[in-house]
Backbone as a chain_set.jsonl record, in Angstrom:
{"seq": "MYMSETATLSTIIDARVKDAITSFCKRRGIKLRYLVEQALIEQLEDEIDLEAYRSRRDEETFSFEEILEGLNKKK", "coords": {"N": [[130.998, 142.7, 78.582], [130.36, 145.192, 80.866], [132.192, 146.887, 83.191], [131.674, 148.823, 85.974], [133.256, 149.673, 88.037], [136.688, 149.408, 88.924], [139.357, 147.365, 90.203], [142.474, 146.671, 91.749], [144.416, 143.773, 91.395], [146.748, 141.686, 92.745], [149.209, 139.21, 92.396], [151.413, 136.383, 92.818], [153.081, 134.526, 90.429], [154.524, 131.766, 88.634], [157.411, 132.608, 86.816], [157.781, 131.605, 84.257], [155.21, 130.988, 83.468], [154.06, 133.532, 83.413], [155.612, 134.663, 81.353], [154.79, 133.037, 79.218], [152.053, 133.665, 79.085], [152.166, 136.412, 78.547], [153.474, 136.397, 76.062], [151.564, 134.958, 74.587], [149.39, 136.742, 74.659], [150.476, 138.911, 73.225], [150.836, 137.747, 70.687], [148.192, 137.227, 70.009], [147.094, 139.709, 70.115], [145.739, 140.749, 72.31], [144.912, 142.195, 75.49], [146.684, 141.617, 78.508], [145.344, 142.026, 80.891], [142.657, 141.687, 80.08], [142.655, 138.961, 79.311], [143.258, 137.674, 81.767], [141.118, 138.541, 83.368], [138.91, 137.441, 81.97], [139.53, 134.716, 82.201], [139.316, 134.353, 84.964], [136.59, 134.943, 85.346], [135.451, 132.869, 83.834], [136.339, 130.635, 85.304], [135.019, 131.085, 87.757], [132.339, 130.859, 86.892], [132.339, 128.168, 86.08], [132.799, 126.893, 88.551], [130.491, 127.636, 89.968], [128.543, 126.394, 88.377], [129.315, 123.736, 88.811], [128.81, 123.463, 91.551], [126.018, 123.715, 91.498], [125.366, 121.453, 89.99], [126.306, 119.396, 91.709], [124.607, 119.76, 93.897], [122.226, 118.93, 92.854], [122.497, 116.442, 91.689], [121.449, 114.032, 92.603], [118.79, 114.093, 92.124], [115.703, 112.939, 90.724], [115.672, 111.844, 87.367], [114.532, 112.262, 83.97], [114.0, 110.694, 80.87], [114.158, 111.897, 77.484], [112.202, 110.666, 75.95], [110.382, 109.885, 77.936], [109.447, 112.355, 78.795], [108.191, 113.253, 76.442], [106.176, 111.32, 76.276], [104.682, 111.986, 78.536], [103.772, 114.517, 77.787], [102.16, 113.84, 75.613], [100.164, 112.387, 76.882], [98.828, 114.369, 78.238], [97.393, 115.657, 76.306]], "CA": [[130.592, 142.99, 79.928], [130.803, 146.515, 81.284], [132.51, 146.998, 84.607], [131.595, 150.222, 86.366], [134.354, 149.944, 88.951], [137.835, 148.515, 88.754], [140.167, 147.143, 91.395], [143.778, 146.085, 91.459], [144.628, 142.427, 91.908], [148.16, 141.364, 92.651], [149.5, 137.836, 92.775], [152.731, 135.895, 92.412], [152.996, 133.317, 89.622], [155.785, 131.304, 88.061], [157.877, 133.519, 85.763], [157.561, 130.967, 82.951], [153.79, 131.129, 83.151], [153.864, 134.927, 83.021], [156.205, 134.842, 80.02], [153.925, 132.364, 78.244], [150.823, 134.447, 78.96], [152.515, 137.667, 77.878], [153.727, 136.061, 74.661], [150.27, 134.592, 74.006], [148.609, 137.976, 74.475], [151.077, 139.68, 72.134], [150.527, 137.066, 69.425], [146.755, 137.334, 69.75], [146.685, 141.102, 70.111], [144.817, 141.028, 73.409], [145.561, 142.71, 76.686], [146.85, 140.657, 79.598], [144.247, 142.27, 81.836], [141.452, 141.068, 79.525], [142.801, 137.509, 79.39], [143.168, 137.255, 83.164], [139.748, 138.773, 83.831], [138.04, 136.442, 81.347], [139.844, 133.412, 82.792], [138.735, 134.333, 86.308], [135.141, 134.854, 85.188], [135.162, 131.509, 83.369], [136.55, 129.73, 86.435], [133.911, 131.29, 88.694], [131.138, 130.27, 86.293], [132.49, 126.71, 86.146], [132.627, 126.478, 89.943], [129.068, 127.806, 90.299], [127.846, 125.311, 87.68], [129.648, 122.485, 89.487], [128.047, 123.462, 92.799], [124.619, 123.444, 91.157], [125.294, 120.039, 89.598], [126.464, 118.558, 92.904], [123.437, 119.869, 94.767], [121.049, 118.355, 92.198], [122.808, 115.211, 90.948], [120.674, 112.887, 93.077], [117.387, 114.266, 91.777], [115.167, 112.026, 89.727], [115.817, 112.324, 85.995], [113.58, 111.722, 83.004], [114.511, 110.661, 79.506], [113.399, 112.707, 76.528], [111.029, 109.873, 75.577], [109.417, 109.959, 79.038], [108.854, 113.696, 78.754], [107.262, 113.268, 75.312], [105.011, 110.502, 76.645], [103.894, 112.794, 79.469], [103.097, 115.57, 77.018], [101.118, 113.206, 74.797], [99.074, 111.975, 77.778], [98.09, 115.569, 78.642], [96.582, 116.143, 75.176]], "C": [[131.179, 144.33, 80.338], [131.024, 146.524, 82.786], [132.499, 148.469, 84.997], [132.72, 150.615, 87.317], [135.498, 148.986, 88.642], [138.577, 148.417, 90.083], [141.471, 146.502, 90.955], [143.881, 144.727, 92.127], [146.094, 142.1, 91.709], [148.381, 139.934, 93.115], [150.906, 137.478, 92.318], [152.536, 134.588, 91.652], [154.387, 132.967, 89.112], [156.163, 132.214, 86.888], [157.653, 132.918, 84.374], [156.115, 131.078, 82.516], [153.513, 132.555, 82.693], [154.423, 135.187, 81.632], [155.319, 134.224, 78.94], [152.644, 133.158, 78.015], [151.083, 135.745, 78.205], [152.743, 137.437, 76.388], [152.424, 135.733, 73.937], [149.45, 135.837, 73.696], [149.16, 138.82, 73.327], [150.734, 139.072, 70.785], [149.07, 137.238, 69.029], [146.267, 138.78, 69.693], [145.649, 141.431, 71.174], [145.6, 141.505, 74.627], [145.597, 141.633, 77.764], [145.702, 140.796, 80.593], [142.964, 141.573, 81.368], [141.51, 139.545, 79.672], [142.618, 137.016, 80.818], [141.736, 137.411, 83.671], [138.79, 137.731, 83.26], [138.277, 135.048, 81.933], [139.242, 133.287, 84.189], [137.211, 134.206, 86.246], [134.739, 133.439, 84.783], [135.3, 130.501, 84.507], [135.421, 129.852, 87.45], [132.62, 130.664, 88.169], [131.181, 128.751, 86.363], [132.251, 126.199, 87.565], [131.173, 126.583, 90.38], [128.249, 126.7, 89.645], [128.085, 123.975, 88.374], [128.914, 122.372, 90.821], [126.584, 123.115, 92.531], [124.44, 121.978, 90.771], [125.347, 119.143, 90.83], [125.237, 118.6, 93.796], [122.211, 119.181, 94.165], [121.291, 116.986, 91.567], [122.022, 113.996, 91.398], [119.179, 113.025, 92.795], [116.977, 113.246, 90.721], [115.315, 112.649, 88.341], [114.793, 111.629, 85.095], [114.219, 111.753, 81.629], [113.636, 111.551, 78.627], [112.112, 111.986, 76.136], [109.965, 109.93, 76.662], [108.714, 111.32, 79.067], [107.84, 113.774, 77.627], [106.011, 112.465, 75.626], [104.105, 111.269, 77.591], [103.142, 113.892, 78.765], [101.949, 115.009, 76.204], [99.919, 112.799, 75.647], [98.226, 113.168, 78.187], [97.178, 116.066, 77.552], [95.229, 115.511, 75.126]], "O": [[132.375, 144.565, 80.169], [130.119, 146.199, 83.555], [133.231, 149.273, 84.419], [133.088, 151.787, 87.384], [135.276, 147.879, 88.152], [138.439, 149.27, 90.959], [141.542, 145.867, 89.903], [143.483, 144.554, 93.279], [146.616, 142.23, 90.602], [147.805, 139.502, 94.113], [151.511, 138.196, 91.522], [151.909, 133.656, 92.155], [155.306, 133.785, 89.159], [155.314, 132.546, 86.061], [157.368, 133.645, 83.422], [155.827, 131.243, 81.331], [152.815, 132.768, 81.702], [153.785, 135.856, 80.82], [155.121, 134.813, 77.877], [152.199, 133.306, 76.876], [150.309, 136.128, 77.327], [152.256, 138.202, 75.555], [152.206, 136.175, 72.81], [148.887, 135.97, 72.609], [148.393, 139.38, 72.545], [150.383, 139.787, 69.846], [148.754, 137.378, 67.847], [145.142, 139.038, 69.265], [144.786, 142.285, 70.97], [146.795, 141.245, 74.761], [144.663, 140.845, 77.909], [145.16, 139.801, 81.074], [142.268, 140.946, 82.167], [140.542, 138.917, 80.102], [141.899, 136.044, 81.052], [141.205, 136.515, 84.329], [137.951, 137.197, 83.985], [137.33, 134.289, 82.136], [138.719, 132.233, 84.552], [136.617, 133.446, 87.01], [133.791, 132.879, 85.333], [134.463, 129.61, 84.652], [134.92, 128.845, 87.949], [131.892, 130.014, 88.919], [130.174, 128.114, 86.672], [131.576, 125.188, 87.757], [130.675, 125.709, 91.09], [127.361, 126.128, 90.277], [127.162, 123.172, 88.512], [128.447, 121.29, 91.178], [125.987, 122.316, 93.252], [123.471, 121.339, 91.18], [124.528, 118.236, 90.979], [124.864, 117.588, 94.389], [121.258, 118.88, 94.884], [120.376, 116.421, 90.967], [121.928, 113.018, 90.656], [118.391, 112.165, 93.188], [117.796, 112.762, 89.94], [115.104, 113.85, 88.171], [114.269, 110.563, 85.419], [114.895, 112.716, 81.266], [112.515, 111.904, 78.994], [111.059, 112.61, 76.004], [108.776, 110.014, 76.357], [107.516, 111.4, 79.338], [106.743, 114.3, 77.819], [104.904, 112.88, 75.282], [102.883, 111.208, 77.46], [101.993, 114.176, 79.105], [100.887, 115.624, 76.112], [98.781, 112.859, 75.182], [97.035, 113.014, 78.458], [96.26, 116.835, 77.834], [94.437, 115.818, 74.236]]}, "num_chains": 1, "name": "protein.A"}
């Protein structure tokens, strides 16, 4: 993913968590910035997916067999 603009994000976290993340990044050879950005993107995607699920969970559903039967009837 290409970001055309960047911004600074500052937060306070437990020192043990920061140490663990820093150590993890060093072992994996990845930048802390990359790990944090990817984690935030993943969390946002999960939340958006969950919102979509919640808004549609009461919709009528169809089994795969029902869909196939409908297709066969159209032929």
